[in-house]
VONUNU-850495 format. One record per residue: x, y, z of N, C-alpha, C in turn. Coordinates in Angstrom, 1 decimal. Each point is the difference from the previous one (the first is absolute). Layout:
N
[[X; Y; Z]; [X; Y; Z]; [X; Y; Z]]
...
***
This chain:
243
[[-30.7; -1.3; 54.5]; [-1.0; -1.1; 0.4]; [0.1; -0.2; 1.8]]
[[-1.3; 0.3; 0.4]; [-0.1; -0.1; 1.5]; [-0.1; -1.8; 0.3]]
[[0.7; -0.7; 0.4]; [0.0; -1.3; 0.2]; [-0.9; -0.5; 1.2]]
[[0.3; 1.0; 0.9]; [-0.8; -0.4; 1.3]; [-1.7; 0.1; -0.3]]
[[-0.1; 1.1; -0.9]; [-1.5; 0.1; -0.2]; [-0.5; -1.1; -1.0]]
[[0.9; -0.7; -0.5]; [-0.3; -1.1; -1.1]; [-0.1; -1.3; 0.7]]
[[0.6; 0.0; 1.2]; [-0.1; -1.3; 0.6]; [-1.5; -0.8; 0.3]]
[[-0.7; 0.8; 0.2]; [-1.4; -0.7; 0.4]; [-0.6; -0.7; -1.5]]
[[0.4; 0.7; -1.2]; [-0.2; -0.7; -1.1]; [0.6; -1.2; -0.1]]
[[1.3; -0.4; 0.4]; [0.7; -1.1; -0.2]; [-0.6; -1.1; 0.9]]
[[-0.4; 0.4; 1.2]; [-0.5; -1.0; 0.9]; [-1.4; -0.5; -0.4]]
[[-0.9; 1.0; -0.7]; [-1.1; -0.4; -0.8]; [0.3; -1.0; -1.0]]
[[1.0; 0.2; -0.7]; [0.2; -0.5; -1.3]; [0.5; -1.8; 0.6]]
[[0.9; 0.1; 1.2]; [0.2; -1.3; 0.8]; [-1.0; -0.9; 0.2]]
[[-1.0; 0.6; 0.8]; [-1.0; -0.4; 0.3]; [-1.2; -0.7; -0.9]]
[[-0.1; 1.2; -0.9]; [-1.2; -0.2; -1.1]; [0.4; 0.4; -1.3]]
[[1.1; -1.0; -0.6]; [0.8; 0.3; -1.2]; [-0.8; 0.2; -1.3]]
[[0.1; 1.2; -0.9]; [-0.5; 0.0; -1.0]; [0.7; 0.2; -1.3]]
[[1.4; -0.1; 0.4]; [0.7; 0.3; -1.2]; [0.2; 0.9; -0.9]]
[[0.9; 0.2; -1.0]; [0.2; 0.9; -0.9]; [-1.4; 0.1; -1.1]]
[[-0.6; 1.3; -0.1]; [-1.2; -0.2; -0.7]; [0.3; -0.2; -1.4]]
[[1.1; 0.1; -0.6]; [0.2; -0.4; -1.4]; [0.8; -1.5; -0.2]]
[[1.0; -0.2; 0.8]; [0.5; -1.3; -0.5]; [-0.4; -1.1; 1.3]]
[[-0.5; 0.4; 1.1]; [-0.5; -0.9; 1.1]; [1.2; -0.4; 0.8]]
[[1.3; 0.3; -0.2]; [0.9; -0.3; 0.9]; [0.0; 0.5; 1.5]]
[[0.5; -0.8; 0.8]; [-0.1; 0.5; 1.3]; [0.6; 1.3; 0.4]]
[[-0.4; 0.9; 0.8]; [0.5; 1.5; 0.3]; [0.9; -0.2; 1.2]]
[[1.2; 0.2; -0.2]; [1.2; -0.4; 0.9]; [0.3; 1.1; 0.9]]
[[-0.4; 1.2; 0.1]; [0.4; 1.0; 0.7]; [-1.0; 1.1; 0.1]]
[[0.5; 1.0; 0.8]; [-1.3; 1.1; 0.6]; [-0.5; 0.8; -1.3]]
[[1.0; 0.2; -0.9]; [-0.2; 1.1; -1.0]; [-1.0; -0.9; -1.0]]
[[0.3; -1.3; -0.3]; [-0.8; -0.8; -1.0]; [-1.4; -0.1; 0.8]]
[[0.0; -0.3; 1.3]; [-1.5; -0.4; 0.5]; [-0.7; 1.4; 0.3]]
[[0.7; 1.1; -0.2]; [-0.8; 1.3; 0.3]; [-0.6; 0.2; -1.6]]
[[0.7; -0.1; -1.0]; [-0.6; 0.4; -1.4]; [-0.9; -1.3; -0.4]]
[[0.2; -1.2; 0.4]; [-0.7; -1.1; -0.7]; [0.8; -0.4; -1.2]]
[[1.1; 0.5; -0.3]; [0.7; -0.6; -1.2]; [1.5; -0.3; 0.3]]
[[0.4; -1.1; -0.7]; [1.6; -0.2; 0.2]; [0.8; 0.8; -0.8]]
[[1.1; 0.2; 0.5]; [1.3; 0.9; -0.4]; [0.1; -0.3; -1.5]]
[[-0.1; -1.2; -0.6]; [0.1; -0.3; -1.5]; [-1.1; 0.8; -0.7]]
[[-1.3; -0.2; 0.5]; [-1.1; 0.6; -0.6]; [-0.2; 1.6; 0.2]]
[[0.4; 0.5; 1.1]; [-0.2; 1.2; 0.3]; [0.6; 1.2; -1.0]]
[[1.1; -0.2; -0.6]; [0.5; 1.0; -0.8]; [-0.7; 0.1; -1.3]]
[[-0.8; -1.1; -0.1]; [-0.7; 0.1; -1.4]; [-1.3; 1.0; 0.0]]
[[-0.3; 0.8; 0.9]; [-1.1; 0.8; 0.2]; [0.6; 1.5; 0.4]]
[[0.9; 0.3; -0.7]; [0.5; 1.4; 0.0]; [-0.8; 0.9; -1.0]]
[[-0.3; 1.3; 0.4]; [-0.8; 0.8; -0.8]; [1.0; 0.7; -1.2]]
[[-0.6; -0.1; -1.0]; [0.7; 0.4; -1.5]; [0.2; 1.4; 0.3]]
[[1.1; 0.5; -0.2]; [0.1; 1.6; -0.1]; [0.0; 0.4; -1.6]]
[[-1.0; -0.2; -0.7]; [-0.3; 0.3; -1.2]; [-1.2; 1.1; -0.3]]
[[0.1; 0.3; -1.2]; [-0.8; 1.2; -0.4]; [-1.6; -0.6; 0.3]]
[[-0.8; 1.0; 0.5]; [-1.4; -0.6; 0.3]; [-1.0; 1.2; -0.5]]
[[-1.2; -0.6; -0.2]; [-1.0; 0.9; -0.5]; [-0.1; 0.9; 1.2]]
[[-0.5; 1.4; -0.5]; [-0.1; 1.0; 1.0]; [-1.0; 0.1; 0.7]]
[[-1.1; -1.0; -0.5]; [-1.3; -0.1; 0.5]; [-0.3; -1.1; 1.0]]
[[0.1; -1.3; -0.8]; [0.0; -1.2; 0.8]; [1.1; -0.7; 0.5]]
[[1.1; 0.6; -0.3]; [1.2; -0.6; 0.5]; [0.6; -1.4; -0.7]]
[[-0.7; -0.5; -0.9]; [0.5; -1.3; -0.6]; [1.2; 0.4; -0.8]]
[[0.9; -0.9; 0.0]; [1.2; 0.2; -1.1]; [-0.5; 0.4; -1.5]]
[[1.0; 0.9; -0.4]; [-0.2; 0.4; -1.5]; [0.8; -0.7; -0.9]]
[[-0.6; -0.7; -1.2]; [0.8; -0.6; -0.7]; [0.6; 0.8; -1.1]]
[[-0.7; 0.5; -0.9]; [0.3; 1.1; -1.3]; [-0.6; 1.4; 0.4]]
[[-0.9; -0.3; 0.8]; [-0.7; 1.3; 0.3]; [0.9; 1.3; 0.7]]
[[-0.4; 1.3; 0.0]; [0.4; 1.0; 0.5]; [-0.9; 0.9; 1.0]]
[[0.4; -0.1; 1.2]; [-0.8; 0.7; 1.2]; [-1.2; -0.8; 0.4]]
[[-1.0; -0.7; -1.1]; [-1.1; -0.5; 0.8]; [-0.2; -1.2; -1.1]]
[[-0.6; -1.2; 0.4]; [-0.2; -1.4; -0.6]; [-1.3; 0.7; -1.0]]
[[-0.1; -1.1; -1.0]; [-1.0; 0.0; -0.7]; [-1.4; 0.0; 0.6]]
[[-0.3; -0.9; 0.9]; [-1.3; -0.1; 0.7]; [-0.2; 1.3; 0.8]]
[[0.8; 0.6; 0.6]; [-0.2; 1.6; 0.7]; [-0.4; 0.8; -1.0]]
[[0.8; 0.1; -1.2]; [-0.4; 0.8; -1.1]; [-1.4; 0.0; -0.4]]
[[-0.3; -1.1; 0.0]; [-1.6; -0.5; -0.5]; [-1.0; 0.7; 1.0]]
[[0.6; -0.1; 1.3]; [-1.1; 0.4; 1.2]; [0.6; 1.4; 0.3]]
[[0.5; 0.9; -0.7]; [0.6; 1.3; 0.3]; [-1.3; 0.7; 0.9]]
[[0.3; 0.7; 1.2]; [-1.0; 0.7; 0.5]; [-1.1; -0.7; 0.7]]
[[-0.1; -1.1; 0.0]; [-0.9; -0.9; 0.8]; [0.3; -0.5; 1.3]]
[[1.1; 0.1; 0.2]; [0.4; -0.5; 1.4]; [-0.5; 0.9; 0.9]]
[[-0.1; -0.1; 1.4]; [0.1; 1.0; 0.9]; [1.1; -0.1; 0.9]]
[[0.8; -1.0; 0.0]; [1.3; 0.0; 0.7]; [1.0; 0.7; -1.0]]
[[1.0; 0.4; 0.8]; [1.4; 0.9; -0.8]; [0.9; -0.8; -0.4]]
[[0.3; -1.2; 0.6]; [1.1; -0.6; -0.2]; [0.2; -1.2; 0.7]]
[[0.3; -1.3; -0.6]; [0.2; -1.0; 0.9]; [1.2; -0.8; -0.5]]
[[0.5; -0.7; 1.0]; [1.3; -0.9; -0.1]; [-0.5; -1.5; -0.1]]
[[0.4; -0.5; -0.9]; [-0.2; -1.6; 0.1]; [1.2; -0.6; -0.1]]
[[0.2; -1.1; 0.6]; [1.4; -0.4; 0.3]; [0.6; -1.2; -0.7]]
[[-1.1; -1.1; 0.1]; [0.4; -1.3; -0.5]; [-1.0; -0.4; -1.3]]
[[0.3; -0.9; -0.8]; [-1.0; -0.5; -1.1]; [-0.7; -1.2; 0.7]]
[[-1.2; -0.1; -0.1]; [-0.8; -1.1; 0.9]; [0.3; -1.2; -1.2]]
[[1.0; -0.9; 0.1]; [0.2; -0.8; -1.0]; [1.1; -0.9; 0.8]]
[[0.1; -1.2; -0.5]; [1.0; -0.9; 0.4]; [0.1; -0.2; 1.7]]
[[1.2; 0.2; 0.4]; [0.5; -0.1; 1.3]; [-0.6; 1.1; 0.9]]
[[-0.4; 1.1; -0.7]; [-0.5; 1.0; 0.7]; [-1.3; -0.2; 0.5]]
[[-1.0; -0.7; -1.3]; [-1.3; -0.4; 0.6]; [0.0; -1.1; 0.9]]
[[0.9; -0.8; 0.3]; [0.3; -1.1; 0.9]; [0.1; 0.7; 1.3]]
[[0.9; 1.1; 0.1]; [0.0; 0.7; 1.1]; [-1.1; 0.6; 0.6]]
[[-1.0; 0.8; -0.8]; [-1.1; 0.6; 0.6]; [-1.1; -1.1; 0.3]]
[[0.0; -1.1; -0.8]; [-1.1; -0.9; 0.2]; [0.6; -0.7; 1.5]]
[[1.1; -0.1; 0.4]; [0.6; -0.7; 1.3]; [-0.4; 0.8; 1.0]]
[[0.0; 1.5; -0.2]; [-0.5; 0.8; 1.2]; [-1.4; 0.2; 0.1]]
[[-0.7; 0.3; -1.1]; [-1.3; 0.2; -0.4]; [-1.0; -1.4; 0.6]]
[[0.4; -0.8; -0.8]; [-1.0; -1.2; 0.2]; [0.7; -1.2; 0.9]]
[[1.2; 0.0; 0.1]; [0.7; -1.1; 0.9]; [0.1; 0.6; 1.4]]
[[-0.1; 1.3; 0.1]; [0.1; 0.6; 1.4]; [1.5; 0.0; 0.5]]
[[0.9; -0.1; -1.1]; [1.5; 0.0; 0.5]; [0.1; 1.4; 0.7]]
[[-0.1; 0.4; 1.1]; [-0.1; 1.3; 0.5]; [1.4; 0.5; 0.1]]
[[1.1; -0.7; 0.2]; [1.3; 0.5; 0.1]; [0.3; 0.7; -1.3]]
[[-0.7; -0.2; -1.1]; [0.4; 0.8; -1.4]; [-0.5; 1.4; 0.4]]
[[-0.9; 0.2; 0.8]; [-0.6; 1.5; 0.5]; [1.1; 0.8; 0.2]]
[[1.3; -0.7; 0.8]; [1.0; 0.9; 0.3]; [0.8; 0.5; -1.2]]
[[0.0; -1.0; -1.0]; [0.9; 0.2; -1.3]; [-0.9; 1.1; -0.8]]
[[-1.5; -0.2; 0.0]; [-0.7; 1.0; -0.9]; [0.1; 1.3; 0.6]]
[[-0.3; 0.2; 1.3]; [0.0; 1.3; 0.8]; [1.2; 0.8; -0.3]]
[[1.2; -0.8; -0.4]; [1.2; 0.7; -0.2]; [0.2; 0.5; -1.4]]
[[-0.6; -0.9; -0.8]; [-0.2; 0.5; -1.6]; [-0.9; 1.1; -0.1]]
[[-1.2; 0.1; 0.9]; [-0.7; 1.3; -0.2]; [0.9; 1.4; 0.4]]
[[0.8; -0.3; 1.0]; [0.7; 1.2; 0.4]; [0.8; 0.3; -1.3]]
[[0.6; -1.0; -0.4]; [1.2; 0.3; -1.1]; [-0.7; 0.6; -1.2]]
[[-1.5; -0.5; -0.3]; [-0.6; 0.4; -0.9]; [-0.3; 1.6; 0.0]]
[[-0.2; 0.5; 1.2]; [-0.3; 1.3; 0.3]; [1.3; 0.8; -0.3]]
[[1.4; -0.7; 0.1]; [1.1; 0.8; -0.1]; [0.2; 0.2; -1.5]]
[[-0.8; -0.5; -1.0]; [0.1; 0.1; -1.5]; [-0.7; 1.6; -0.3]]
[[-0.8; 0.4; 1.1]; [-0.6; 1.3; -0.5]; [0.9; 1.1; 0.1]]
[[0.0; 1.0; -0.7]; [1.0; 1.1; 0.3]; [-0.3; 0.6; 1.4]]
[[1.2; 0.0; 0.6]; [-0.2; 0.8; 1.5]; [-0.8; 1.2; 0.0]]
[[-0.3; 0.8; -1.1]; [-0.5; 1.3; 0.1]; [-1.5; -0.5; 0.0]]
[[-0.5; -1.1; -0.3]; [-1.5; -0.1; -0.1]; [-0.5; -0.5; 1.3]]
[[0.8; -0.6; 0.9]; [-0.6; -0.6; 1.3]; [0.6; 0.7; 1.0]]
[[-0.9; 0.9; 0.6]; [0.6; 1.0; 1.2]; [-0.9; -0.5; 1.2]]
[[-1.4; 0.0; -0.1]; [-0.6; -0.2; 1.3]; [-1.0; -0.7; -0.1]]
[[0.2; -1.4; -0.9]; [-0.9; -1.0; -0.2]; [-0.4; -1.0; 1.2]]
[[-0.8; -0.7; -0.4]; [-0.5; -1.2; 1.1]; [-0.2; -1.1; -1.0]]
[[0.3; -1.1; 0.5]; [-0.3; -1.3; -0.7]; [-1.5; -0.5; 0.4]]
[[-0.8; -0.3; -1.1]; [-1.3; -0.3; 0.0]; [-0.1; -1.5; -0.5]]
[[-0.5; -0.8; 0.7]; [-0.5; -1.4; -0.6]; [-1.3; -0.3; -0.9]]
[[0.3; -0.6; -1.1]; [-1.1; -0.3; -0.7]; [-1.1; -0.9; 0.8]]
[[-1.3; 0.6; 0.1]; [-0.8; -0.9; 1.0]; [-0.4; -1.3; -0.9]]
[[-0.3; -1.0; 0.9]; [-0.5; -1.4; -0.4]; [-1.6; 0.1; -0.4]]
[[-0.4; -1.0; -0.7]; [-1.3; -0.1; -0.3]; [-0.6; -0.3; 1.2]]
[[-1.4; 0.4; 0.3]; [-0.8; -0.8; 1.0]; [-0.1; -1.4; 0.2]]
[[0.2; -0.3; 1.1]; [-0.2; -1.7; 0.3]; [1.4; -0.7; -0.4]]
[[1.2; 0.8; -0.6]; [1.2; -1.0; -0.4]; [0.5; -0.3; 1.2]]
[[0.0; 0.8; 1.1]; [0.6; -0.6; 1.1]; [-0.6; -1.2; 0.7]]
[[-1.1; 0.1; 0.2]; [-0.9; -1.2; 0.4]; [0.1; -1.5; -1.0]]
[[0.2; 0.6; -1.1]; [0.0; -1.1; -1.2]; [1.7; -0.6; 0.2]]
[[0.9; 0.8; -0.1]; [1.3; -0.5; 0.0]; [0.7; 0.0; 1.2]]
[[-0.3; 0.6; 1.2]; [0.4; 0.1; 1.2]; [1.2; 1.0; 0.1]]
[[0.3; 0.8; -0.9]; [0.8; 1.1; 0.2]; [0.0; 1.0; -1.6]]
[[0.5; 1.2; 0.2]; [0.2; 0.8; -1.1]; [1.4; 0.3; -0.2]]
[[0.7; -0.5; -1.1]; [1.5; 0.2; -0.1]; [0.5; 1.4; -0.1]]
[[-0.8; 1.0; -0.3]; [0.4; 1.4; 0.0]; [-0.2; 0.5; 1.3]]
[[-0.9; -0.3; 0.8]; [0.0; 0.5; 1.4]; [1.2; -0.5; 0.7]]
[[0.3; -1.3; -0.2]; [1.2; -0.4; 0.8]; [1.3; 0.6; -0.6]]
[[0.3; 0.2; -0.9]; [1.0; 0.9; -0.4]; [-0.1; 1.4; 0.5]]
[[-1.2; 0.6; 0.0]; [0.0; 1.3; 0.8]; [0.4; -0.1; 1.6]]
[[-0.3; -1.1; 0.5]; [0.1; -0.4; 1.5]; [1.8; 0.0; 0.1]]
[[0.5; -0.8; -1.2]; [1.2; -0.1; 0.2]; [0.9; 1.2; -0.1]]
[[-0.5; 1.1; -1.0]; [0.5; 1.3; -0.1]; [0.2; 0.7; 1.1]]
[[-1.1; -0.2; 0.9]; [-0.2; 0.8; 1.4]; [1.0; -0.2; 0.7]]
[[0.5; -1.5; 0.2]; [0.9; -0.5; 0.9]; [1.4; 0.7; -0.4]]
[[0.2; 0.2; -1.3]; [1.2; 0.3; -0.5]; [0.4; 1.4; 0.5]]
[[1.2; 0.2; 0.7]; [0.5; 1.2; 0.4]; [-0.5; 1.1; -1.1]]
[[-0.6; 1.3; 0.4]; [-0.6; 1.1; -0.8]; [1.3; 0.6; -1.0]]
[[1.3; -0.2; 0.3]; [1.1; 0.5; -0.7]; [0.1; -1.1; -1.1]]
[[-0.3; -1.1; -0.1]; [0.2; -1.0; -0.9]; [-1.2; -0.1; -0.9]]
[[-1.2; 0.3; 0.4]; [-1.2; 0.0; -1.0]; [-0.5; 1.2; -0.4]]
[[0.5; 1.0; 0.6]; [-0.2; 1.4; -0.5]; [-1.5; 0.7; 0.1]]
[[-0.9; -0.8; 0.0]; [-1.4; 0.8; -0.1]; [-0.8; -1.1; 1.0]]
[[-1.0; 0.7; 0.9]; [-0.8; -0.5; 0.7]; [-1.1; -0.8; -0.7]]
[[-0.7; -1.0; 0.7]; [-1.4; -0.6; -0.5]; [-1.0; 0.8; 0.2]]
[[-0.8; 0.2; -1.1]; [-1.5; 1.0; 0.4]; [-1.0; -1.0; -0.7]]
[[-0.9; -0.6; 0.8]; [-1.0; -0.8; -0.5]; [-1.2; 0.9; -0.1]]
[[-0.5; 0.2; -1.2]; [-1.1; 0.9; -0.4]; [-1.1; -0.6; -1.0]]
[[0.4; -1.1; -0.7]; [-0.9; -0.6; -1.2]; [-0.8; -1.1; 0.5]]
[[-1.1; 0.0; -0.6]; [-0.8; -1.1; 0.3]; [-0.8; -0.4; -1.3]]
[[0.1; -1.2; -0.3]; [-0.8; -0.6; -1.3]; [-1.3; -0.6; 0.3]]
[[-0.9; 0.4; -0.9]; [-1.2; -0.5; 0.1]; [-0.1; -1.1; -0.8]]
[[-1.1; -0.7; 0.4]; [-0.3; -1.3; -0.8]; [0.1; -0.1; -1.6]]
[[0.8; -0.8; -0.6]; [-0.1; 0.1; -1.5]; [0.8; -1.3; -0.2]]
[[0.2; -0.5; -1.4]; [0.5; -1.2; -0.5]; [1.5; 0.2; 0.0]]
[[0.6; -1.4; 0.4]; [1.4; 0.1; 0.1]; [0.7; 0.3; -1.4]]
[[1.0; 1.0; -0.1]; [0.5; 0.4; -1.0]; [0.8; -1.0; -1.1]]
[[0.4; -0.9; 0.6]; [1.0; -1.2; -0.5]; [-1.2; -0.9; -0.9]]
[[-1.4; 0.1; 0.2]; [-0.8; -0.8; -0.5]; [-0.6; 0.8; -1.5]]
[[0.3; 1.3; -0.2]; [-0.4; 1.0; -1.1]; [1.0; 0.2; -1.1]]
[[-0.6; 0.1; -1.3]; [0.9; 0.5; -0.8]; [0.6; 1.3; 0.2]]
[[0.8; 0.3; -0.9]; [0.7; 1.6; 0.4]; [-1.0; 1.1; -0.2]]
[[-0.9; -0.4; -0.9]; [-1.0; 1.2; -0.2]; [-1.1; 0.1; 1.1]]
[[-0.2; -1.2; 0.5]; [-1.2; 0.2; 1.3]; [0.9; 0.5; 1.1]]
[[1.2; -0.4; 0.2]; [0.9; 0.4; 1.1]; [-0.2; 1.5; 0.2]]
[[-0.1; 0.7; -1.2]; [-0.1; 1.5; 0.0]; [-1.3; 0.7; 0.6]]
[[-1.1; -1.0; 0.1]; [-1.3; 0.6; 0.3]; [-0.4; -0.8; 1.4]]
[[0.7; -1.1; 0.3]; [-0.3; -0.7; 1.0]; [-0.1; 0.9; 1.4]]
[[1.0; 0.6; 0.2]; [0.4; 0.9; 1.1]; [-0.5; 1.3; 0.3]]
[[-0.6; 0.5; -1.2]; [-0.3; 1.4; 0.0]; [-1.1; 0.1; 1.2]]
[[0.3; 1.1; 0.7]; [-0.6; 0.3; 1.2]; [-0.3; -1.0; 1.1]]
[[1.0; -0.9; -0.1]; [-0.2; -1.2; 0.9]; [1.3; 0.2; 1.1]]
[[0.8; 0.8; -0.3]; [1.0; 0.5; 1.1]; [-0.2; 1.1; 0.9]]
[[0.0; 0.1; 1.2]; [-0.5; 1.3; 0.5]; [1.3; 0.6; 1.1]]
[[0.1; 0.9; 0.3]; [1.2; 0.7; 0.6]; [-0.8; 0.3; 1.3]]
[[0.4; -0.3; 1.2]; [-0.9; 0.2; 1.2]; [0.4; 1.0; 1.0]]
[[1.3; 0.7; -0.5]; [0.3; 1.3; 0.7]; [0.8; 1.0; -0.9]]
[[0.4; 1.3; 0.3]; [0.6; 0.8; -0.8]; [1.4; -0.7; 0.0]]
[[0.9; 0.3; -1.0]; [1.5; -0.5; -0.5]; [0.8; 1.2; 0.1]]
[[1.1; -0.2; 0.2]; [1.2; 0.9; -0.6]; [0.1; 0.3; -1.2]]
[[0.5; 1.1; -0.6]; [0.1; 0.4; -1.5]; [0.8; -1.1; -0.6]]
[[1.0; -0.6; 0.5]; [0.7; -1.0; -0.9]; [0.2; -1.4; 0.8]]
[[-0.6; -1.1; -0.8]; [-0.2; -1.2; 0.7]; [0.8; -1.4; -1.0]]
[[0.2; -1.1; 0.6]; [0.6; -0.7; -0.5]; [-0.9; -1.4; -0.1]]
[[-0.4; -0.5; -0.9]; [-0.9; -1.4; 0.2]; [0.9; -1.1; -0.2]]
[[-0.2; -1.1; 0.5]; [0.7; -1.0; -0.3]; [-0.9; -1.4; -0.2]]
[[0.4; -0.8; -0.9]; [-0.9; -1.2; -0.3]; [0.8; -1.0; -0.6]]
[[-0.3; -1.3; -0.1]; [0.7; -1.1; -0.7]; [0.2; -0.1; -1.4]]
[[-1.2; -0.1; -0.7]; [0.3; 0.1; -1.3]; [-0.7; 1.0; -0.8]]
[[0.6; 0.6; -1.1]; [-0.5; 0.9; -0.8]; [-0.4; -0.5; -1.4]]
[[-1.2; -0.3; -0.5]; [-0.4; -0.3; -1.2]; [-0.4; 0.9; -1.0]]
[[-1.2; 0.4; 0.1]; [-0.5; 1.2; -0.8]; [0.0; 1.3; 0.8]]
[[0.5; 0.2; 1.1]; [0.0; 1.1; 0.8]; [-1.5; 0.5; 0.6]]
[[-1.0; -1.1; -0.1]; [-1.4; 0.6; 0.3]; [0.0; 0.0; 1.6]]
[[0.5; -0.7; 0.9]; [-0.1; 0.1; 1.3]; [0.7; 1.1; 0.4]]
[[1.4; 0.1; -0.5]; [0.6; 1.3; 0.4]; [-0.7; 1.1; -0.2]]
[[-0.6; 0.3; -1.2]; [-0.7; 1.2; -0.5]; [-1.1; 0.1; 0.8]]
[[-0.8; -1.0; 0.2]; [-1.3; 0.3; 1.1]; [0.6; 0.6; 1.1]]
[[1.1; -0.6; 0.7]; [0.2; 0.3; 1.2]; [0.7; 1.6; -0.1]]
[[0.5; 0.4; -1.1]; [0.5; 1.1; -0.1]; [-1.0; 1.3; 0.1]]
[[-1.2; -0.3; -0.8]; [-1.0; 0.6; -0.4]; [-0.6; 0.3; 1.6]]
[[-0.3; -1.1; 0.6]; [-0.5; 0.2; 1.5]; [0.8; 1.2; 0.9]]
[[1.1; -0.4; -0.2]; [1.2; 0.7; 0.9]; [-0.1; 1.5; -0.6]]
[[-0.1; 0.4; -1.1]; [-0.2; 1.3; -0.5]; [-1.2; 0.8; 0.4]]
[[-0.9; -0.7; 0.0]; [-1.4; 0.4; 0.6]; [0.0; 0.5; 1.4]]
[[1.2; -0.5; 0.7]; [0.2; 0.4; 1.6]; [1.0; 0.7; 0.3]]
[[0.7; 0.8; -1.3]; [0.9; 0.7; 0.4]; [1.5; -0.3; -0.6]]
[[0.3; -1.2; -0.6]; [1.0; -0.3; -0.5]; [0.5; 0.7; -1.4]]
[[1.0; 0.8; 0.0]; [0.4; 0.6; -1.3]; [1.1; -0.8; -0.9]]
[[0.6; -0.8; 0.7]; [1.1; -0.7; -0.9]; [-0.3; -1.6; 0.6]]
[[-0.3; -0.9; -0.8]; [-0.3; -1.3; 0.6]; [1.2; -1.0; -1.0]]
[[0.9; -0.6; 0.8]; [1.2; -0.8; -0.5]; [-0.5; -1.3; 0.0]]
[[0.9; -1.1; -0.2]; [-0.2; -1.3; 0.3]; [1.2; -0.9; -0.2]]
[[0.0; -1.2; 0.8]; [1.0; -0.7; -0.2]; [-0.8; -1.7; -0.2]]
[[0.2; -0.5; -1.0]; [-0.6; -1.5; 0.0]; [1.4; -0.8; -0.2]]
[[-0.1; -1.0; 0.8]; [0.9; -1.1; -0.2]; [0.1; -0.7; -1.3]]
[[-1.1; -0.3; -0.7]; [0.2; -0.8; -1.3]; [-1.0; 0.8; -1.1]]
[[0.6; -0.2; -1.1]; [-1.1; 0.5; -1.2]; [-0.2; -1.3; -0.9]]
[[-1.3; 0.2; -0.4]; [-0.4; -1.4; -0.8]; [-0.4; 0.5; -1.5]]
***
């Protein structure tokens, strides 16, 4: 823990208090202020080391290898494997909403560390020369909301020492006008982004996408398809939450 690095967060919390994103309690030290969570709430968000689907990364219940949903979509995804870390329910939902809609930006430090931990769930043999690629926002989102939560995580990852984050950031995806995915049914999500994600430059053979929520996998799939058109051979992904 780099306390000197985190002191500005404590000063910000003192001048403009936001409190713990879960319980609202005052954040009392530099570590709490850095992560936007109090010490009582922070341990509740550890990544479970349980068996996961070999394709979408959701925890397996009674299945072996792949979950039922991925078996039904066998061979249709363009990505090779995704790690999804937390269920988008209860306190987990509260956490993301505080960050995404409440602009509780200290949580970005917490989330970018979880992305790095998610990367460590992949077998070391898979990730040798990868880069981090952020999923692009829909056009007009930044103008409408004032920020993009995924790009903010990308900037935080860039500020993290290379030996800690493991992969460099590579911005190469652009999203053309389309409907918001969250407004659509599962079936319509699959077609909404077809041809709507473009890769603007050649990419390395192995890449890692990152996003906040994995629902049907359609956004990750459209991004993976665009990346493979520009040279990617293996596309992996890390998503903070699964719905």
